[in-house]
C-alpha positions in Angstrom: -12.9 -5.5 13.6 -14.4 -4.0 10.5 -12.3 -3.0 7.6 -13.0 0.7 8.2 -12.2 0.6 12.0 -9.1 -1.5 11.3 -7.9 1.0 8.7 -8.5 4.0 11.1 -7.2 2.7 14.4 -4.9 5.2 16.2 -1.1 4.8 16.3 0.8 5.6 19.4 4.6 5.9 20.0 5.7 4.8 23.6 9.1 6.4 24.5 10.7 5.1 27.7 14.2 3.8 28.5 12.6 1.2 30.9 11.6 -1.9 28.9 9.1 -3.0 31.6 7.2 0.3 31.3 7.1 0.1 27.5 5.9 -3.5 27.7 3.1 -2.8 30.2 1.9 0.2 28.1 2.0 -1.9 24.9 -0.1 -4.6 26.5 -2.7 -2.2 27.8 -3.0 -0.1 24.6 -2.9 -3.0 22.1 -5.7 -4.6 24.1 -7.7 -1.4 23.5 -7.0 -1.5 19.8 -4.2 0.9 19.4 -1.3 0.3 17.0 1.9 0.7 19.1 5.5 1.4 18.3 8.3 1.7 20.8 11.5 3.7 21.3 14.0 3.4 24.2 15.5 6.8 23.7 14.9 10.3 22.4 17.1 9.7 19.4 15.3 6.5 18.5 12.0 8.3 18.9 12.9 10.9 16.4 13.8 8.2 13.9 10.5 6.4 14.5 8.5 9.6 14.0 10.5 10.4 10.8 9.7 6.9 9.4 6.0 7.2 10.2 4.5 9.9 12.4 2.1 8.5 15.1 -1.1 10.2 16.2 0.1 10.5 19.8 3.4 10.1 21.8 3.6 8.7 25.4 6.8 10.2 26.6 8.9 9.5 29.7 10.3 12.8 31.0 13.5 11.4 32.5 15.8 9.5 30.2 19.6 9.3 29.6 20.9 11.3 26.8 18.0 13.3 25.2 15.3 13.7 27.9 11.6 14.2 27.4 11.7 18.0 27.4 14.4 18.1 24.7 12.5 15.6 22.6 9.3 17.6 22.9 11.1 20.7 21.7 12.7 18.8 18.7 9.3 17.4 17.6 7.9 21.0 17.7 10.9 22.4 15.9 10.4 19.9 13.1 6.8 20.7 12.6 5.2 17.6 14.2 1.9 18.5 15.9 0.7 15.2 17.3 -0.2 15.3 21.0 2.5 14.4 23.5 1.5 12.9 26.9 4.2 13.0 29.6 5.0 10.1 31.9 6.9 11.1 35.1 8.1 9.9 38.5 6.8 11.6 41.6 10.0 13.7 41.9 9.7 15.1 38.4 6.2 16.6 38.6 7.5 20.2 38.3 9.3 19.2 35.1 6.2 17.5 33.7 4.2 20.7 34.4 6.8 22.7 32.6 6.3 20.3 29.6 2.6 21.0 29.6 3.4 24.8 29.5 5.6 24.1 26.5 2.7 22.3 24.7 2.4 18.7 26.1 -1.2 17.6 26.1 -1.2 16.0 29.6 1.1 14.2 32.2 0.8 11.1 34.3 2.6 10.1 37.5 4.0 6.6 38.0 2.6 4.2 38.9 0.2 4.8 36.0 -3.5 4.6 36.4 -4.9 2.6 33.6 -8.2 4.4 33.1 -6.8 7.9 33.4 -4.2 7.1 30.7 -6.8 5.6 28.4 -9.2 8.6 28.8 -6.6 11.2 28.3 -5.1 9.4 25.3 -8.5 9.1 23.7 -9.3 12.8 24.3 -5.9 13.7 22.9 -6.3 11.7 19.7 -10.0 12.9 19.2 -8.8 16.5 19.6 -6.0 15.9 17.1 -8.3 14.4 14.5 -10.8 17.2 15.0 -8.1 19.8 14.6 -7.0 18.2 11.3 -10.6 18.6 10.1 -10.3 15.2 8.3 -11.5 12.5 10.6 -10.9 9.1 8.9 -9.6 11.0 5.8 -6.2 11.2 7.5 -5.8 7.4 7.2 -6.7 7.2 3.6 -3.2 8.2 2.7 -1.3 5.8 5.1 0.0 3.7 2.3 0.8 6.5 0.0 4.2 7.3 1.6 6.3 10.3 0.6 6.6 14.0 1.3 8.0 15.0 -2.2 6.1 17.6 -4.4 5.1 14.7 -6.7 3.4 12.8 -3.8 1.8 16.0 -2.4 0.3 16.7 -5.8 -1.0 13.1 -6.0 -2.7 13.4 -2.6 -4.2 16.8 -3.5 -5.6 15.3 -6.7 -7.1 12.4 -4.9 -8.6 14.7 -2.3 -10.3 16.7 -5.1 -11.5 13.6 -7.0 -12.7 11.4 -4.1 -15.8 13.3 -2.9 -17.3 13.4 -6.5 -19.2 10.6 -8.3 -17.0 11.0 -11.4 -15.1 8.1 -12.9 -11.4 8.1 -12.4 -8.7 6.7 -14.7 -5.4 6.0 -12.9 -2.4 5.6 -15.2 1.3 4.9 -14.4 4.0 2.3 -14.6 3.7 -1.1 -13.0 4.6 -0.9 -9.3 3.7 2.7 -8.7 0.7 2.2 -6.4 -2.3 2.5 -8.7 -4.3 0.1 -6.4 -3.3 2.2 -3.3 -4.7 5.3 -5.1 -8.0 3.5 -5.8 -8.3 2.5 -2.2 -7.6 6.1 -1.0 -10.3 7.4 -3.4 -12.8 5.0 -2.0 -11.9 5.7 1.6 -12.3 9.5 1.1 -15.6 9.2 -0.8 -19.1 9.3 0.5 -19.2 5.5 -0.4 -16.5 4.6 2.1 -18.9 2.5 4.2 -20.0 0.5 1.2 -18.0 -2.2 -0.7 -14.9 -1.7 -2.7 -14.8 -4.5 -5.2 -11.4 -5.0 -7.1 -11.1 -6.8 -10.4 -7.9 -7.6 -12.3 -9.1 -7.6 -15.8 -5.8 -9.1 -17.1 -5.9 -12.1 -14.9 -9.4 -13.3 -16.0 -9.7 -15.3 -19.2 -11.6 -13.6 -22.0 -14.3 -16.3 -21.9 -15.0 -15.7 -18.2 -14.6 -12.0 -17.7 -18.2 -11.1 -18.7 -19.5 -13.7 -16.2 -17.1 -12.2 -13.5 -18.1 -8.7 -14.1 -21.9 -9.0 -14.9 -22.8 -12.4 -13.4 -24.6 -15.2 -15.1 -27.7 -17.4 -14.9 -27.7 -21.1 -14.1 -27.1 -23.1 -17.3 -26.1 -20.1 -19.4 -23.0 -21.9 -20.6 -21.1 -25.1 -19.9 -20.0 -25.2 -16.3 -22.6 -22.6 -15.1 -24.0 -24.9 -12.5 -25.6 -22.1 -10.4 -26.5 -18.4 -10.7 -23.6 -16.1 -10.0 -23.8 -12.4 -9.0 -21.3 -10.3 -10.9 -18.8 -7.8 -9.5 -20.8 -4.8 -10.6 -23.8 -6.0 -8.7 -21.6 -6.9 -5.7 -20.3 -3.3 -5.7 -23.8 -1.7 -5.9 -23.8 1.6 -3.9 -20.0 1.3 -3.5 -16.9 1.4 -5.8 -15.6 -1.0 -8.4 -11.9 -0.9 -9.2 -11.1 -2.2 -12.7 -7.4 -2.9 -12.8 -5.6 -3.4 -16.1 -8.7 -2.1 -17.9 -6.8 -2.0 -21.2 -6.9 -5.8 -21.3 -10.6 -6.1 -21.7 -12.1 -7.5 -24.9 -14.1 -5.2 -27.2 -17.3 -7.1 -26.3 -16.7 -6.6 -22.6 -15.8 -2.9 -23.2 -19.2 -2.4 -24.8 -21.0 -3.8 -21.8 -18.9 -1.8 -19.3 -19.8 1.3 -21.4 -23.5 0.5 -21.0 -23.1 0.4 -17.2 -21.3 3.7 -17.2 -24.0 5.3 -19.4 -27.2 4.1 -17.8 -26.3 1.8 -14.8 -27.7 -1.3 -16.6 -26.0 -4.7 -16.0 -27.1 -7.7 -18.1 -26.0 -11.1 -16.6 -24.8 -13.6 -19.1 -27.8 -15.8 -20.2 -30.4 -13.4 -18.9 -32.9 -11.2 -20.8 -33.3 -8.8 -17.9 -31.1 -6.0 -16.9 -30.3 -5.1 -13.3 -29.9 -1.4 -12.2 -26.7 -0.7 -10.2 -25.3 2.5 -8.6 -21.5 2.1 -8.9 -18.6 4.5 -8.8 -16.0 3.2 -11.3 -12.3 3.7 -10.8 -10.1 2.2 -13.5 -6.3 1.7 -13.9 -3.8 0.7 -16.6 -0.1 0.8 -17.3 -0.9 0.7 -21.0 -1.1 3.6 -23.5 -4.8 3.6 -24.1 -4.4 6.4 -26.7 -2.2 4.0 -28.7 -4.8 1.2 -28.2 -7.5 3.5 -29.5 -5.4 4.1 -32.6 -5.0 0.4 -33.3 -8.7 -0.2 -32.6 -8.2 -2.4 -29.6 -9.8 0.0 -27.1 -13.1 1.9 -27.6 -12.7 5.7 -27.8 -16.1 6.4 -26.2 -15.2 4.1 -23.2 -11.9 5.9 -22.8 -13.7 9.4 -22.5 -16.2 7.9 -20.1 -13.4 6.5 -17.8 -11.1 9.4 -18.2 -13.3 12.1 -16.5 -10.7 12.6 -13.8 -7.2 11.4 -14.9 -4.7 10.6 -12.2 -1.1 9.6 -12.9 1.0 7.8 -10.3 4.7 9.0 -10.5 7.5 6.5 -11.2 9.9 6.1 -8.2 12.7 7.8 -10.2 10.5 10.9 -10.3 10.4 11.2 -6.5 13.6 9.7 -5.2 13.5 12.3 -2.4 11.0 9.9 -0.8 13.3 6.9 -0.8 14.5 7.3 2.8 10.9 7.6 4.0 9.7 4.6 1.9 12.6 2.4 3.2 11.7 3.3 6.8 8.0 2.6 6.1 8.7 -0.9 4.6 11.2 -1.8 7.4 8.7 -0.9 10.0 5.7 -2.7 8.3 7.7 -5.9 7.5 9.2 -6.1 11.0 5.9 -5.6 12.7 4.1 -8.1 10.5 6.8 -10.8 10.9 8.1 -10.1 14.4 11.5 -9.1 13.1 13.9 -6.9 14.9 13.7 -3.3 13.7 16.8 -2.6 11.6 18.1 0.6 9.9 20.1 1.4 6.8 23.5 3.2 6.9 23.6 6.4 4.8 26.0 4.7 2.4 23.6 1.9 1.9 20.8 4.3 1.0 23.1 6.0 -1.4 23.5 2.7 -3.3 19.7 2.3 -3.4 19.3 5.8 -4.8 21.5 5.0 -7.8 19.4 2.0 -8.9 17.1 2.4 -11.9 14.0 1.0 -10.1 12.2 -0.1 -13.2 9.8 -2.0 -10.9 9.2 1.2 -9.0 8.0 1.2 -5.4 7.0 -2.5 -5.5 10.6 -3.4 -6.4 11.9 -1.2 -3.6 9.5 -3.0 -1.1 10.7 -6.4 -2.2 14.3 -5.2 -2.0 13.9 -4.0 1.6 12.3 -7.2 2.7 15.1 -9.2 1.1 17.7 -7.0 2.9 15.9 -7.5 6.3 15.9 -11.3 5.8 19.4 -11.7 4.5 21.3 -9.3 6.7 22.6 -10.4 10.1 23.3 -7.1 11.7 20.9 -4.5 13.2 22.3 -1.9 10.8 22.3 -2.8 7.1 25.5 -1.5 5.5 26.5 -0.7 1.9 28.0 -4.2 1.4 24.7 -5.9 2.4 23.0 -3.9 -0.3 25.6 -4.6 -2.9 25.5 -8.3 -2.1 21.7 -8.5 -2.4 21.7 -6.4 -5.6 24.2 -8.8 -7.1 22.2 -11.8 -6.0 19.1 -10.4 -7.6 20.3 -11.3 -11.1 19.9 -15.0 -11.9 22.7 -16.8 -13.6 21.3 -19.1 -16.2 22.6 -22.4 -15.0 22.8 -22.0 -11.2 19.1 -22.6 -10.4 19.0 -25.6 -12.6 22.2 -27.2 -11.2 20.9 -26.5 -7.7 17.8 -28.7 -8.3 17.7 -32.0 -6.5 14.6 -33.6 -8.0 13.2 -33.7 -11.6 10.2 -31.6 -10.3 12.5 -28.9 -9.0 14.5 -28.9 -12.3 11.3 -28.5 -14.4 10.1 -25.6 -12.2 13.4 -23.8 -12.3 13.6 -24.3 -16.1 10.1 -23.0 -16.6 10.8 -20.0 -14.4 13.9 -19.1 -16.3 12.2 -19.5 -19.6 9.4 -17.2 -18.6 11.8 -14.7 -17.3 13.7 -14.5 -20.5 10.6 -14.4 -22.7 9.1 -11.6 -20.6 12.4 -9.7 -20.9 12.5 -10.2 -24.7 9.0 -8.7 -24.9 9.7 -5.8 -22.6 7.6 -7.3 -19.9 4.4 -7.0 -22.0 2.4 -9.9 -20.6 -0.1 -10.1 -23.4 2.6 -10.1 -26.1 4.6 -12.7 -24.2 1.6 -15.0 -23.8 1.0 -14.8 -27.5 4.7 -15.5 -28.3 4.9 -18.6 -26.1 1.3 -19.6 -27.2 -0.4 -19.8 -23.8 -3.5 -17.9 -22.5 -2.6 -14.6 -20.8 -4.4 -15.8 -17.6 -2.2 -18.9 -17.6 1.0 -16.8 -17.8 -0.3 -14.6 -14.9 -0.8 -17.8 -12.8 2.6 -19.0 -13.6 4.1 -15.6 -12.7 2.3 -15.8 -9.4 3.4 -19.4 -8.8 7.0 -18.7 -9.3 7.0 -15.2 -7.7 8.1 -13.5 -11.0 8.1 -9.7 -10.8 9.6 -7.2 -13.2 12.5 -6.5 -10.7 13.7 -10.1 -11.5 14.8 -9.0 -15.0 17.7 -11.0 -16.2 19.9 -8.2 -17.6 
């Protein structure tokens, strides 16, 4: 399945108190490429919809507790407008017809006829997408979770920027989703069917970044055993995402500026230029204005990149979205790892709301995954959260004393050393690398190796 079709496949919620019915529908629909979620009751269905609204609901009309009619009404009351398709037994046809009068898209009698269900479901989703007037645009925001004013403004800005050819500069703290914004811009742009090429400028050594971005000729430098196509050429007719653009050298900045000005790419070791048509989206968590003042970032490049500025809000600025984000991460992690779907008690969420979240949404995601793995109950309570938060701070000696081999001891020592040095330098990777006298790219590799993230701070 292509990237675009995978990104845009339809999501369906199956609601039935009979596990065998849910299982048979899941098998049929997943085979057809649908993304399936299940709920065994009306109450659970409302929770699933709150966590992540599907594009269609297959709903059993007769269930204990909240029945299908009542659930249909509650979905409508809460403003959900996805199509609802009713599943009914022979004796409940009149109730199913009443459901269609109240707004259900269609109904099916048991035993279900596979082709009829598939045709009606496809028509329902096509109609829903057409009514939204967005087509695949609806899915561009799937990863940008949140209904707060801050997130609504972010999506509105993306929608305005994406259809244009203008360069975009995304700023914001680490962990706020700058890469997700870049993906959404590409998916909503006229270039969506063409490549999106991502480059982390901070993770590539200075001596190699020009080769990575612009390509090189065979023999142009030691180790250049064959010709290499650069990232700009690979992104021709598509989009290139330059992450951590503030970490580029002055020389590289000059060559990027040339691409932005006239579309010319000059591979390392070549006397010829190559024309490319590339939309540039850049991102940084640095203050480029301050870097311009110190002379480490070109002012002319800044103005070329900053045609449309987009700022990703810190999590503390949209804590109203915390419940929705937690539900999203629970669902995504559980589906990806075949984990039972768990929920958080309100008191547990209250504890999470009071955290500083210096690592923003990325830190929250890691915290949720840790809670799902370490908690033994289906409902995560306040104490589970307190325990995991307490366990997130490393005592200096514990990892070292826990090592059983010299290799483990060395790795634990190096990890703690890097954590403390990063903390001392306010998690500025470039400054930390200079302090401990190692290349910045090597420090990034070590951080990836040991799984070091800002949320692992020691204090």
